[in-house]
All heavy atoms as a GROMACS GRO file, in nm:
protein
  642
    1MET      N    1   3.620  12.995   9.782
    1MET     CA    2   3.551  13.010   9.656
    1MET      C    3   3.594  12.903   9.557
    1MET      O    4   3.512  12.851   9.484
    1MET     CB    5   3.578  13.150   9.600
    1MET     CG    6   3.519  13.174   9.466
    1MET     SD    7   3.352  13.236   9.482
    1MET     CE    8   3.328  13.303   9.323
    2SER      N    9   3.718  12.867   9.552
    2SER     CA   10   3.762  12.767   9.454
    2SER      C   11   3.698  12.631   9.481
    2SER      O   12   3.668  12.558   9.386
    2SER     CB   13   3.915  12.756   9.451
    2SER     OG   14   3.963  12.708   9.574
    3GLN      N   15   3.677  12.597   9.606
    3GLN     CA   16   3.612  12.469   9.637
    3GLN      C   17   3.469  12.468   9.581
    3GLN      O   18   3.424  12.368   9.527
    3GLN     CB   19   3.612  12.442   9.788
    3GLN     CG   20   3.555  12.307   9.825
    3GLN     CD   21   3.631  12.191   9.762
    3GLN    OE1   22   3.753  12.192   9.753
    3GLN    NE2   23   3.558  12.090   9.718
    4LEU      N   24   3.400  12.579   9.592
    4LEU     CA   25   3.266  12.590   9.536
    4LEU      C   26   3.271  12.572   9.384
    4LEU      O   27   3.188  12.500   9.326
    4LEU     CB   28   3.203  12.725   9.572
    4LEU     CG   29   3.066  12.754   9.511
    4LEU    CD1   30   2.964  12.650   9.557
    4LEU    CD2   31   3.022  12.894   9.546
    5ASN      N   32   3.367  12.636   9.318
    5ASN     CA   33   3.381  12.621   9.173
    5ASN      C   34   3.405  12.476   9.134
    5ASN      O   35   3.346  12.427   9.038
    5ASN     CB   36   3.496  12.708   9.121
    5ASN     CG   37   3.464  12.855   9.127
    5ASN    OD1   38   3.349  12.895   9.131
    5ASN    ND2   39   3.567  12.936   9.127
    6ILE      N   40   3.490  12.408   9.208
    6ILE     CA   41   3.519  12.267   9.180
    6ILE      C   42   3.392  12.184   9.193
    6ILE      O   43   3.363  12.098   9.108
    6ILE     CB   44   3.630  12.215   9.273
    6ILE    CG1   45   3.762  12.283   9.240
    6ILE    CG2   46   3.643  12.063   9.264
    6ILE    CD1   47   3.869  12.264   9.346
    7GLU      N   48   3.315  12.208   9.298
    7GLU     CA   49   3.192  12.132   9.319
    7GLU      C   50   3.090  12.159   9.208
    7GLU      O   51   3.023  12.066   9.161
    7GLU     CB   52   3.134  12.164   9.456
    7GLU     CG   53   3.219  12.107   9.568
    7GLU     CD   54   3.165  12.140   9.706
    7GLU    OE1   55   3.044  12.167   9.718
    7GLU    OE2   56   3.245  12.136   9.802
    8ILE      N   57   3.079  12.283   9.164
    8ILE     CA   58   2.985  12.317   9.057
    8ILE      C   59   3.027  12.251   8.926
    8ILE      O   60   2.946  12.191   8.855
    8ILE     CB   61   2.972  12.470   9.041
    8ILE    CG1   62   2.901  12.529   9.162
    8ILE    CG2   63   2.899  12.506   8.912
    8ILE    CD1   64   2.904  12.680   9.168
    9ILE      N   65   3.155  12.261   8.893
    9ILE     CA   66   3.206  12.200   8.770
    9ILE      C   67   3.188  12.049   8.773
    9ILE      O   68   3.144  11.988   8.675
    9ILE     CB   69   3.354  12.239   8.748
    9ILE    CG1   70   3.363  12.388   8.715
    9ILE    CG2   71   3.417  12.155   8.637
    9ILE    CD1   72   3.504  12.445   8.721
   10THR      N   73   3.218  11.988   8.886
   10THR     CA   74   3.202  11.842   8.900
   10THR      C   75   3.055  11.804   8.885
   10THR      O   76   3.022  11.704   8.820
   10THR     CB   77   3.258  11.796   9.036
   10THR    OG1   78   3.394  11.834   9.046
   10THR    CG2   79   3.247  11.645   9.051
   11TRP      N   80   2.965  11.882   8.943
   11TRP     CA   81   2.822  11.854   8.931
   11TRP      C   82   2.778  11.862   8.784
   11TRP      O   83   2.705  11.776   8.735
   11TRP     CB   84   2.741  11.953   9.015
   11TRP     CG   85   2.594  11.923   9.008
   11TRP    CD1   86   2.525  11.835   9.085
   11TRP    CD2   87   2.501  11.979   8.916
   11TRP    NE1   88   2.393  11.833   9.046
   11TRP    CE2   89   2.375  11.921   8.942
   11TRP    CE3   90   2.510  12.072   8.813
   11TRP    CZ2   91   2.261  11.953   8.871
   11TRP    CZ3   92   2.396  12.105   8.741
   11TRP    CH2   93   2.274  12.045   8.770
   12ILE      N   94   2.824  11.965   8.714
   12ILE     CA   95   2.787  11.982   8.572
   12ILE      C   96   2.839  11.864   8.489
   12ILE      O   97   2.768  11.811   8.404
   12ILE     CB   98   2.838  12.117   8.517
   12ILE    CG1   99   2.762  12.232   8.583
   12ILE    CG2  100   2.825  12.123   8.365
   12ILE    CD1  101   2.820  12.369   8.555
   13ILE      N  102   2.963  11.825   8.514
   13ILE     CA  103   3.022  11.710   8.442
   13ILE      C  104   2.938  11.585   8.465
   13ILE      O  105   2.906  11.512   8.371
   13ILE     CB  106   3.168  11.689   8.485
   13ILE    CG1  107   3.256  11.801   8.429
   13ILE    CG2  108   3.220  11.553   8.440
   13ILE    CD1  109   3.396  11.803   8.485
   14ASP      N  110   2.903  11.560   8.590
   14ASP     CA  111   2.820  11.444   8.623
   14ASP      C  112   2.682  11.454   8.558
   14ASP      O  113   2.632  11.358   8.500
   14ASP     CB  114   2.805  11.428   8.774
   14ASP     CG  115   2.933  11.385   8.843
   14ASP    OD1  116   3.024  11.333   8.775
   14ASP    OD2  117   2.942  11.404   8.966
   15TYR      N  118   2.622  11.571   8.567
   15TYR     CA  119   2.488  11.593   8.511
   15TYR      C  120   2.487  11.567   8.360
   15TYR      O  121   2.392  11.510   8.307
   15TYR     CB  122   2.442  11.735   8.541
   15TYR     CG  123   2.306  11.768   8.487
   15TYR    CD1  124   2.192  11.724   8.553
   15TYR    CD2  125   2.292  11.841   8.370
   15TYR    CE1  126   2.065  11.752   8.503
   15TYR    CE2  127   2.166  11.869   8.319
   15TYR     CZ  128   2.054  11.825   8.385
   15TYR     OH  129   1.928  11.853   8.335
   16LEU      N  130   2.592  11.610   8.291
   16LEU     CA  131   2.600  11.592   8.147
   16LEU      C  132   2.648  11.453   8.107
   16LEU      O  133   2.653  11.420   7.989
   16LEU     CB  134   2.692  11.698   8.086
   16LEU     CG  135   2.642  11.842   8.098
   16LEU    CD1  136   2.748  11.939   8.045
   16LEU    CD2  137   2.510  11.861   8.024
   17GLY      N  138   2.686  11.373   8.205
   17GLY     CA  139   2.732  11.237   8.177
   17GLY      C  140   2.868  11.231   8.112
   17GLY      O  141   2.900  11.137   8.039
   18ILE      N  142   2.950  11.330   8.139
   18ILE     CA  143   3.085  11.333   8.082
   18ILE      C  144   3.176  11.249   8.169
   18ILE      O  145   3.184  11.270   8.290
   18ILE     CB  146   3.137  11.478   8.072
   18ILE    CG1  147   3.046  11.559   7.979
   18ILE    CG2  148   3.281  11.481   8.026
   18ILE    CD1  149   3.075  11.708   7.980
   19ASP      N  150   3.244  11.154   8.107
   19ASP     CA  151   3.335  11.066   8.179
   19ASP      C  152   3.478  11.118   8.163
   19ASP      O  153   3.543  11.092   8.061
   19ASP     CB  154   3.323  10.923   8.125
   19ASP     CG  155   3.408  10.825   8.204
   19ASP    OD1  156   3.433  10.850   8.323
   19ASP    OD2  157   3.449  10.723   8.145
   20THR      N  158   3.523  11.194   8.261
   20THR     CA  159   3.658  11.249   8.255
   20THR      C  160   3.712  11.267   8.396
   20THR      O  161   3.637  11.279   8.492
   20THR     CB  162   3.660  11.383   8.179
   20THR    OG1  163   3.795  11.424   8.156
   20THR    CG2  164   3.589  11.493   8.257
   21GLU      N  165   3.842  11.267   8.406
   21GLU     CA  166   3.907  11.291   8.534
   21GLU      C  167   3.927  11.441   8.553
   21GLU      O  168   3.971  11.510   8.460
   21GLU     CB  169   4.042  11.219   8.538
   21GLU     CG  170   4.116  11.235   8.668
   21GLU     CD  171   4.250  11.163   8.669
   21GLU    OE1  172   4.293  11.115   8.563
   21GLU    OE2  173   4.311  11.158   8.776
   22VAL      N  174   3.895  11.490   8.669
   22VAL     CA  175   3.916  11.631   8.701
   22VAL      C  176   4.040  11.642   8.788
   22VAL      O  177   4.048  11.579   8.893
   22VAL     CB  178   3.793  11.690   8.774
   22VAL    CG1  179   3.819  11.834   8.815
   22VAL    CG2  180   3.668  11.679   8.688
   23LEU      N  181   4.135  11.721   8.741
   23LEU     CA  182   4.259  11.742   8.816
   23LEU      C  183   4.267  11.887   8.860
   23LEU      O  184   4.226  11.977   8.788
   23LEU     CB  185   4.380  11.709   8.728
   23LEU     CG  186   4.388  11.567   8.675
   23LEU    CD1  187   4.502  11.555   8.575
   23LEU    CD2  188   4.406  11.470   8.788
   24ILE      N  189   4.324  11.908   8.976
   24ILE     CA  190   4.345  12.042   9.029
   24ILE      C  191   4.493  12.073   9.016
   24ILE      O  192   4.578  11.999   9.068
   24ILE     CB  193   4.296  12.050   9.174
   24ILE    CG1  194   4.147  12.017   9.178
   24ILE    CG2  195   4.325  12.187   9.234
   24ILE    CD1  196   4.093  11.987   9.313
   25SER      N  197   4.525  12.178   8.942
   25SER     CA  198   4.665  12.205   8.907
   25SER      C  199   4.755  12.219   9.030
   25SER      O  200   4.872  12.180   9.024
   25SER     CB  201   4.675  12.329   8.819
   25SER     OG  202   4.630  12.443   8.888
   26SER      N  203   4.704  12.269   9.140
   26SER     CA  204   4.787  12.286   9.258
   26SER      C  205   4.829  12.153   9.319
   26SER      O  206   4.921  12.148   9.400
   26SER     CB  207   4.714  12.370   9.363
   26SER     OG  208   4.595  12.306   9.404
   27GLN      N  209   4.762  12.045   9.280
   27GLN     CA  210   4.797  11.913   9.332
   27GLN      C  211   4.894  11.838   9.241
   27GLN      O  212   4.932  11.725   9.271
   27GLN     CB  213   4.670  11.830   9.353
   27GLN     CG  214   4.580  11.889   9.458
   27GLN     CD  215   4.448  11.815   9.470
   27GLN    OE1  216   4.405  11.746   9.380
   27GLN    NE2  217   4.383  11.833   9.585
   28ILE      N  218   4.932  11.900   9.131
   28ILE     CA  219   5.025  11.838   9.037
   28ILE      C  220   5.162  11.900   9.060
   28ILE      O  221   5.177  12.021   9.062
   28ILE     CB  222   4.980  11.860   8.892
   28ILE    CG1  223   4.842  11.798   8.870
   28ILE    CG2  224   5.081  11.804   8.794
   28ILE    CD1  225   4.778  11.834   8.738
   29ASP      N  226   5.262  11.816   9.078
   29ASP     CA  227   5.397  11.863   9.110
   29ASP      C  228   5.469  11.909   8.984
   29ASP      O  229   5.547  11.835   8.925
   29ASP     CB  230   5.476  11.751   9.178
   29ASP     CG  231   5.611  11.798   9.228
   29ASP    OD1  232   5.627  11.919   9.252
   29ASP    OD2  233   5.701  11.713   9.241
   30CYS      N  234   5.441  12.032   8.942
   30CYS     CA  235   5.507  12.083   8.821
   30CYS      C  236   5.525  12.235   8.828
   30CYS      O  237   5.533  12.300   8.726
   30CYS     CB  238   5.427  12.044   8.697
   30CYS     SG  239   5.262  12.113   8.693
   31PHE      N  240   5.532  12.288   8.947
   31PHE     CA  241   5.536  12.434   8.961
   31PHE      C  242   5.670  12.485   9.013
   31PHE      O  243   5.676  12.581   9.088
   31PHE     CB  244   5.422  12.481   9.050
   31PHE     CG  245   5.289  12.464   8.985
   31PHE    CD1  246   5.209  12.356   9.014
   31PHE    CD2  247   5.246  12.555   8.892
   31PHE    CE1  248   5.087  12.340   8.952
   31PHE    CE2  249   5.124  12.540   8.828
   31PHE     CZ  250   5.045  12.432   8.859
   32SER      N  251   5.778  12.422   8.969
   32SER     CA  252   5.909  12.467   9.014
   32SER      C  253   5.959  12.588   8.935
   32SER      O  254   6.060  12.646   8.968
   32SER     CB  255   6.010  12.352   9.004
   32SER     OG  256   6.020  12.309   8.870
   33HIS      N  257   5.886  12.626   8.831
   33HIS     CA  258   5.928  12.740   8.747
   33HIS      C  259   5.863  12.868   8.797
   33HIS      O  260   5.747  12.870   8.834
   33HIS     CB  261   5.886  12.716   8.602
   33HIS     CG  262   5.938  12.588   8.545
   33HIS    ND1  263   6.069  12.569   8.510
   33HIS    CD2  264   5.876  12.470   8.518
   33HIS    CE1  265   6.086  12.447   8.463
   33HIS    NE2  266   5.970  12.384   8.468
   34SER      N  267   5.939  12.977   8.793
   34SER     CA  268   5.882  13.106   8.833
   34SER      C  269   5.818  13.176   8.714
   34SER      O  270   5.731  13.260   8.731
   34SER     CB  271   5.989  13.195   8.894
   34SER     OG  272   6.092  13.219   8.800
   35ASN      N  273   5.857  13.139   8.593
   35ASN     CA  274   5.802  13.198   8.472
   35ASN      C  275   5.663  13.137   8.445
   35ASN      O  276   5.650  13.015   8.437
   35ASN     CB  277   5.897  13.170   8.356
   35ASN     CG  278   5.846  13.222   8.224
   35ASN    OD1  279   5.741  13.180   8.177
   35ASN    ND2  280   5.921  13.312   8.164
   36PRO      N  281   5.559  13.220   8.428
   36PRO     CA  282   5.424  13.167   8.408
   36PRO      C  283   5.412  13.075   8.286
   36PRO      O  284   5.343  12.974   8.291
   36PRO     CB  285   5.337  13.292   8.389
   36PRO     CG  286   5.416  13.403   8.449
   36PRO     CD  287   5.561  13.366   8.434
   37THR      N  288   5.478  13.111   8.176
   37THR     CA  289   5.472  13.027   8.057
   37THR      C  290   5.537  12.892   8.083
   37THR      O  291   5.484  12.788   8.044
   37THR     CB  292   5.540  13.097   7.937
   37THR    OG1  293   5.471  13.220   7.909
   37THR    CG2  294   5.537  13.010   7.812
   38GLU      N  295   5.650  12.891   8.151
   38GLU     CA  296   5.718  12.765   8.183
   38GLU      C  297   5.632  12.678   8.274
   38GLU      O  298   5.630  12.556   8.260
   38GLU     CB  299   5.854  12.791   8.246
   38GLU     CG  300   5.954  12.849   8.149
   38GLU     CD  301   6.085  12.889   8.215
   38GLU    OE1  302   6.094  12.887   8.339
   38GLU    OE2  303   6.178  12.922   8.141
   39ARG      N  304   5.558  12.740   8.367
   39ARG     CA  305   5.469  12.664   8.454
   39ARG      C  306   5.358  12.598   8.374
   39ARG      O  307   5.324  12.482   8.396
   39ARG     CB  308   5.409  12.753   8.564
   39ARG     CG  309   5.505  12.782   8.676
   39ARG     CD  310   5.434  12.836   8.800
   39ARG     NE  311   5.354  12.954   8.776
   39ARG     CZ  312   5.396  13.078   8.788
   39ARG    NH1  313   5.520  13.102   8.824
   39ARG    NH2  314   5.315  13.179   8.765
   40LEU      N  315   5.299  12.672   8.280
   40LEU     CA  316   5.193  12.615   8.198
   40LEU      C  317   5.245  12.502   8.111
   40LEU      O  318   5.181  12.398   8.098
   40LEU     CB  319   5.130  12.724   8.110
   40LEU     CG  320   5.043  12.825   8.182
   40LEU    CD1  321   5.000  12.935   8.087
   40LEU    CD2  322   4.922  12.757   8.245
   41ILE      N  323   5.362  12.520   8.053
   41ILE     CA  324   5.423  12.416   7.970
   41ILE      C  325   5.449  12.292   8.055
   41ILE      O  326   5.420  12.179   8.014
   41ILE     CB  327   5.551  12.468   7.903
   41ILE    CG1  328   5.514  12.569   7.794
   41ILE    CG2  329   5.635  12.353   7.847
   41ILE    CD1  330   5.631  12.645   7.737
   42SER      N  331   5.501  12.312   8.174
   42SER     CA  332   5.526  12.200   8.264
   42SER      C  333   5.397  12.127   8.300
   42SER      O  334   5.393  12.004   8.306
   42SER     CB  335   5.596  12.251   8.391
   42SER     OG  336   5.621  12.148   8.481
   43LEU      N  337   5.291  12.201   8.322
   43LEU     CA  338   5.161  12.142   8.354
   43LEU      C  339   5.109  12.059   8.236
   43LEU      O  340   5.066  11.945   8.254
   43LEU     CB  341   5.060  12.252   8.389
   43LEU     CG  342   4.920  12.208   8.425
   43LEU    CD1  343   4.921  12.121   8.549
   43LEU    CD2  344   4.832  12.329   8.448
   44VAL      N  345   5.116  12.113   8.115
   44VAL     CA  346   5.071  12.040   7.996
   44VAL      C  347   5.154  11.913   7.978
   44VAL      O  348   5.101  11.804   7.955
   44VAL     CB  349   5.078  12.129   7.871
   44VAL    CG1  350   5.053  12.048   7.745
   44VAL    CG2  351   4.979  12.244   7.881
   45GLN      N  352   5.286  11.926   7.992
   45GLN     CA  353   5.374  11.810   7.974
   45GLN      C  354   5.350  11.704   8.082
   45GLN      O  355   5.359  11.585   8.053
   45GLN     CB  356   5.521  11.855   7.976
   45GLN     CG  357   5.559  11.933   7.853
   45GLN     CD  358   5.699  11.992   7.862
   45GLN    OE1  359   5.750  12.019   7.971
   45GLN    NE2  360   5.760  12.016   7.747
   46SER      N  361   5.318  11.745   8.203
   46SER     CA  362   5.296  11.648   8.311
   46SER      C  363   5.176  11.558   8.281
   46SER      O  364   5.165  11.449   8.336
   46SER     CB  365   5.277  11.719   8.445
   46SER     OG  366   5.148  11.778   8.453
   47GLN      N  367   5.086  11.605   8.196
   47GLN     CA  368   4.967  11.528   8.160
   47GLN      C  369   4.977  11.472   8.018
   47GLN      O  370   4.878  11.428   7.960
   47GLN     CB  371   4.843  11.616   8.174
   47GLN     CG  372   4.822  11.670   8.314
   47GLN     CD  373   4.817  11.559   8.416
   47GLN    OE1  374   4.736  11.468   8.405
   47GLN    NE2  375   4.905  11.564   8.516
   48ASN      N  376   5.098  11.475   7.962
   48ASN     CA  377   5.123  11.427   7.826
   48ASN      C  378   5.038  11.500   7.722
   48ASN      O  379   4.996  11.442   7.622
   48ASN     CB  380   5.101  11.275   7.815
   48ASN     CG  381   5.194  11.199   7.906
   48ASN    OD1  382   5.314  11.227   7.910
   48ASN    ND2  383   5.141  11.104   7.979
   49GLY      N  384   5.013  11.628   7.748
   49GLY     CA  385   4.933  11.708   7.657
   49GLY      C  386   5.016  11.761   7.541
   49GLY      O  387   5.139  11.768   7.547
   50THR      N  388   4.947  11.798   7.436
   50THR     CA  389   5.013  11.854   7.318
   50THR      C  390   4.957  11.990   7.279
   50THR      O  391   5.004  12.051   7.184
   50THR     CB  392   4.999  11.758   7.198
   50THR    OG1  393   4.859  11.736   7.173
   50THR    CG2  394   5.069  11.625   7.225
   51SER      N  395   4.854  12.037   7.352
   51SER     CA  396   4.790  12.164   7.320
   51SER      C  397   4.752  12.239   7.446
   51SER      O  398   4.726  12.179   7.550
   51SER     CB  399   4.662  12.140   7.238
   51SER     OG  400   4.691  12.079   7.117
   52TYR      N  401   4.748  12.371   7.432
   52TYR     CA  402   4.702  12.457   7.541
   52TYR      C  403   4.608  12.561   7.481
   52TYR      O  404   4.642  12.626   7.382
   52TYR     CB  405   4.819  12.525   7.613
   52TYR     CG  406   4.772  12.609   7.729
   52TYR    CD1  407   4.735  12.551   7.849
   52TYR    CD2  408   4.763  12.747   7.717
   52TYR    CE1  409   4.690  12.627   7.955
   52TYR    CE2  410   4.719  12.825   7.823
   52TYR     CZ  411   4.682  12.764   7.942
   52TYR     OH  412   4.636  12.839   8.046
   53LEU      N  413   4.490  12.576   7.539
   53LEU     CA  414   4.392  12.674   7.493
   53LEU      C  415   4.388  12.789   7.592
   53LEU      O  416   4.360  12.769   7.711
   53LEU     CB  417   4.254  12.608   7.482
   53LEU     CG  418   4.140  12.698   7.436
   53LEU    CD1  419   4.167  12.753   7.296
   53LEU    CD2  420   4.008  12.622   7.439
   54SER      N  421   4.417  12.907   7.543
   54SER     CA  422   4.424  13.026   7.628
   54SER      C  423   4.314  13.123   7.589
   54SER      O  424   4.264  13.122   7.477
   54SER     CB  425   4.560  13.094   7.609
   54SER     OG  426   4.563  13.217   7.680
   55GLY      N  427   4.281  13.209   7.682
   55GLY     CA  428   4.192  13.319   7.651
   55GLY      C  429   4.263  13.419   7.561
   55GLY      O  430   4.385  13.414   7.544
   56PRO      N  431   4.190  13.512   7.503
   56PRO     CA  432   4.248  13.604   7.407
   56PRO      C  433   4.359  13.693   7.464
   56PRO      O  434   4.450  13.731   7.392
   56PRO     CB  435   4.129  13.688   7.360
   56PRO     CG  436   4.025  13.673   7.466
   56PRO     CD  437   4.047  13.537   7.527
   57TYR      N  438   4.353  13.723   7.593
   57TYR     CA  439   4.454  13.812   7.651
   57TYR      C  440   4.585  13.740   7.684
   57TYR      O  441   4.683  13.804   7.720
   57TYR     CB  442   4.398  13.882   7.775
   57TYR     CG  443   4.281  13.970   7.739
   57TYR    CD1  444   4.152  13.935   7.776
   57TYR    CD2  445   4.299  14.086   7.664
   57TYR    CE1  446   4.044  14.015   7.742
   57TYR    CE2  447   4.192  14.166   7.629
   57TYR     CZ  448   4.064  14.130   7.667
   57TYR     OH  449   3.958  14.209   7.632
   58GLY      N  450   4.586  13.608   7.668
   58GLY     CA  451   4.711  13.534   7.685
   58GLY      C  452   4.818  13.581   7.587
   58GLY      O  453   4.937  13.572   7.615
   59LYS      N  454   4.774  13.637   7.475
   59LYS     CA  455   4.869  13.691   7.376
   59LYS      C  456   4.954  13.802   7.437
   59LYS      O  457   5.064  13.828   7.390
   59LYS     CB  458   4.794  13.746   7.255
   59LYS     CG  459   4.722  13.641   7.176
   59LYS     CD  460   4.642  13.703   7.062
   59LYS     CE  461   4.561  13.599   6.990
   59LYS     NZ  462   4.478  13.657   6.884
   60ASN      N  463   4.901  13.865   7.541
   60ASN     CA  464   4.972  13.977   7.604
   60ASN      C  465   5.084  13.934   7.698
   60ASN      O  466   5.168  14.015   7.733
   60ASN     CB  467   4.874  14.066   7.681
   60ASN     CG  468   4.772  14.129   7.592
   60ASN    OD1  469   4.794  14.148   7.472
   60ASN    ND2  470   4.657  14.162   7.647
   61TYR      N  471   5.082  13.808   7.743
   61TYR     CA  472   5.181  13.769   7.843
   61TYR      C  473   5.245  13.632   7.821
   61TYR      O  474   5.347  13.603   7.882
   61TYR     CB  475   5.123  13.776   7.985
   61TYR     CG  476   5.007  13.683   8.010
   61TYR    CD1  477   5.029  13.552   8.052
   61TYR    CD2  478   4.876  13.725   7.990
   61TYR    CE1  479   4.923  13.466   8.074
   61TYR    CE2  480   4.769  13.640   8.013
   61TYR     CZ  481   4.794  13.511   8.055
   61TYR     OH  482   4.690  13.426   8.077
   62LEU      N  483   5.188  13.548   7.738
   62LEU     CA  484   5.247  13.416   7.715
   62LEU      C  485   5.359  13.424   7.611
   62LEU      O  486   5.350  13.500   7.514
   62LEU     CB  487   5.141  13.316   7.667
   62LEU     CG  488   5.034  13.279   7.768
   62LEU    CD1  489   4.928  13.191   7.704
   62LEU    CD2  490   5.095  13.211   7.889
   63ASP      N  491   5.462  13.345   7.631
   63ASP     CA  492   5.573  13.336   7.538
   63ASP      C  493   5.539  13.230   7.433
   63ASP      O  494   5.561  13.111   7.454
   63ASP     CB  495   5.702  13.301   7.613
   63ASP     CG  496   5.824  13.298   7.526
   63ASP    OD1  497   5.812  13.293   7.401
   63ASP    OD2  498   5.935  13.301   7.582
   64VAL      N  499   5.483  13.274   7.321
   64VAL     CA  500   5.435  13.184   7.216
   64VAL      C  501   5.549  13.096   7.164
   64VAL      O  502   5.531  12.977   7.141
   64VAL     CB  503   5.370  13.265   7.101
   64VAL    CG1  504   5.330  13.175   6.986
   64VAL    CG2  505   5.251  13.344   7.153
   65GLU      N  506   5.665  13.153   7.148
   65GLU     CA  507   5.780  13.079   7.095
   65GLU      C  508   5.821  12.965   7.188
   65GLU      O  509   5.860  12.858   7.143
   65GLU     CB  510   5.898  13.174   7.074
   65GLU     CG  511   6.016  13.110   7.006
   65GLU     CD  512   6.127  13.209   6.977
   65GLU    OE1  513   6.097  13.320   6.932
   65GLU    OE2  514   6.244  13.172   7.001
   66LEU      N  515   5.809  12.986   7.318
   66LEU     CA  516   5.845  12.882   7.415
   66LEU      C  517   5.751  12.761   7.404
   66LEU      O  518   5.794  12.647   7.417
   66LEU     CB  519   5.844  12.940   7.556
   66LEU     CG  520   5.917  12.863   7.665
   66LEU    CD1  521   6.061  12.832   7.627
   66LEU    CD2  522   5.914  12.942   7.795
   67PHE      N  523   5.623  12.786   7.378
   67PHE     CA  524   5.531  12.676   7.355
   67PHE      C  525   5.575  12.597   7.232
   67PHE      O  526   5.579  12.475   7.233
   67PHE     CB  527   5.387  12.727   7.336
   67PHE     CG  528   5.314  12.750   7.465
   67PHE    CD1  529   5.318  12.875   7.527
   67PHE    CD2  530   5.240  12.650   7.524
   67PHE    CE1  531   5.251  12.897   7.645
   67PHE    CE2  532   5.172  12.672   7.643
   67PHE     CZ  533   5.178  12.796   7.704
   68SER      N  534   5.607  12.670   7.126
   68SER     CA  535   5.650  12.605   7.002
   68SER      C  536   5.777  12.523   7.021
   68SER      O  537   5.786  12.409   6.973
   68SER     CB  538   5.672  12.712   6.894
   68SER     OG  539   5.711  12.654   6.773
   69LYS      N  540   5.873  12.578   7.093
   69LYS     CA  541   5.999  12.507   7.119
   69LYS      C  542   5.976  12.378   7.197
   69LYS      O  543   6.056  12.284   7.188
   69LYS     CB  544   6.096  12.596   7.198
   69LYS     CG  545   6.161  12.704   7.116
   69LYS     CD  546   6.256  12.785   7.200
   69LYS     CE  547   6.318  12.897   7.119
   69LYS     NZ  548   6.407  12.982   7.200
   70ASN      N  549   5.868  12.372   7.274
   70ASN     CA  550   5.836  12.254   7.353
   70ASN      C  551   5.730  12.166   7.285
   70ASN      O  552   5.672  12.078   7.349
   70ASN     CB  553   5.788  12.295   7.493
   70ASN     CG  554   5.903  12.337   7.580
   70ASN    OD1  555   5.968  12.253   7.641
   70ASN    ND2  556   5.930  12.468   7.585
   71ALA      N  557   5.706  12.189   7.157
   71ALA     CA  558   5.613  12.110   7.075
   71ALA      C  559   5.472  12.107   7.134
   71ALA      O  560   5.405  12.004   7.136
   71ALA     CB  561   5.666  11.969   7.054
   72ILE      N  562   5.429  12.222   7.186
   72ILE     CA  563   5.293  12.235   7.239
   72ILE      C  564   5.219  12.337   7.152
   72ILE      O  565   5.264  12.450   7.136
   72ILE     CB  566   5.293  12.279   7.387
   72ILE    CG1  567   5.359  12.171   7.472
   72ILE    CG2  568   5.151  12.308   7.435
   72ILE    CD1  569   5.377  12.210   7.617
   73ASN      N  570   5.106  12.294   7.098
   73ASN     CA  571   5.024  12.381   7.016
   73ASN      C  572   4.952  12.480   7.107
   73ASN      O  573   4.883  12.440   7.200
   73ASN     CB  574   4.924  12.298   6.936
   73ASN     CG  575   4.840  12.382   6.843
   73ASN    OD1  576   4.891  12.474   6.780
   73ASN    ND2  577   4.712  12.352   6.837
   74LEU      N  578   4.967  12.608   7.081
   74LEU     CA  579   4.902  12.712   7.160
   74LEU      C  580   4.794  12.778   7.076
   74LEU      O  581   4.820  12.830   6.968
   74LEU     CB  582   5.005  12.817   7.205
   74LEU     CG  583   4.954  12.940   7.277
   74LEU    CD1  584   4.881  12.900   7.407
   74LEU    CD2  585   5.068  13.035   7.308
   75ASP      N  586   4.671  12.771   7.126
   75ASP     CA  587   4.557  12.834   7.056
   75ASP      C  588   4.494  12.937   7.148
   75ASP      O  589   4.495  12.923   7.271
   75ASP     CB  590   4.451  12.730   7.020
   75ASP     CG  591   4.496  12.639   6.909
   75ASP    OD1  592   4.551  12.689   6.809
   75ASP    OD2  593   4.476  12.517   6.921
   76PHE      N  594   4.439  13.040   7.087
   76PHE     CA  595   4.368  13.145   7.160
   76PHE      C  596   4.223  13.146   7.114
   76PHE      O  597   4.197  13.142   6.994
   76PHE     CB  598   4.431  13.282   7.133
   76PHE     CG  599   4.573  13.291   7.178
   76PHE    CD1  600   4.677  13.265   7.089
   76PHE    CD2  601   4.604  13.322   7.309
   76PHE    CE1  602   4.809  13.273   7.129
   76PHE    CE2  603   4.736  13.330   7.350
   76PHE     CZ  604   4.838  13.305   7.261
   77TYR      N  605   4.130  13.147   7.208
   77TYR     CA  606   3.990  13.155   7.169
   77TYR      C  607   3.941  13.297   7.186
   77TYR      O  608   3.992  13.374   7.266
   77TYR     CB  609   3.904  13.057   7.250
   77TYR     CG  610   3.882  13.097   7.394
   77TYR    CD1  611   3.776  13.179   7.430
   77TYR    CD2  612   3.968  13.054   7.495
   77TYR    CE1  613   3.755  13.217   7.562
   77TYR    CE2  614   3.947  13.090   7.627
   77TYR     CZ  615   3.842  13.171   7.659
   77TYR     OH  616   3.823  13.208   7.790
   78ASN      N  617   3.842  13.329   7.108
   78ASN     CA  618   3.776  13.458   7.119
   78ASN      C  619   3.631  13.432   7.158
   78ASN      O  620   3.556  13.372   7.081
   78ASN     CB  621   3.784  13.534   6.985
   78ASN     CG  622   3.732  13.674   6.996
   78ASN    OD1  623   3.674  13.713   7.099
   78ASN    ND2  624   3.749  13.752   6.892
   79HIS      N  625   3.592  13.471   7.275
   79HIS     CA  626   3.460  13.438   7.326
   79HIS      C  627   3.349  13.529   7.275
   79HIS      O  628   3.238  13.525   7.324
   79HIS     CB  629   3.461  13.437   7.480
   79HIS     CG  630   3.517  13.561   7.540
   79HIS    ND1  631   3.652  13.576   7.562
   79HIS    CD2  632   3.459  13.675   7.584
   79HIS    CE1  633   3.674  13.694   7.617
   79HIS    NE2  634   3.560  13.755   7.630
   80ILE      N  635   3.377  13.609   7.176
   80ILE     CA  636   3.273  13.696   7.119
   80ILE      C  637   3.211  13.629   7.000
   80ILE      O  638   3.268  13.570   6.919
   80ILE     CB  639   3.331  13.834   7.081
   80ILE    CG1  640   3.376  13.905   7.207
   80ILE    CG2  641   3.229  13.916   7.006
   80ILE    CD1  642   3.442  14.038   7.184
   0.00000   0.00000   0.00000
């Protein structure tokens, strides 16, 4: 199923003429942490990112303070 999702997303990006690199997180060597928040922080840092956008339920499990300590802006979107 994930391969199908990748192909659909890639097709949409191409169709819309968006020029961006698509990375698959499992291919990035940054998953040595067992803590989910630490893994996300490591992933953002591996790409020189400064922000992470989470769904609204991320508030229930993400360590907001850990993002702040690592100078990563954490935002939550509300899809309603």
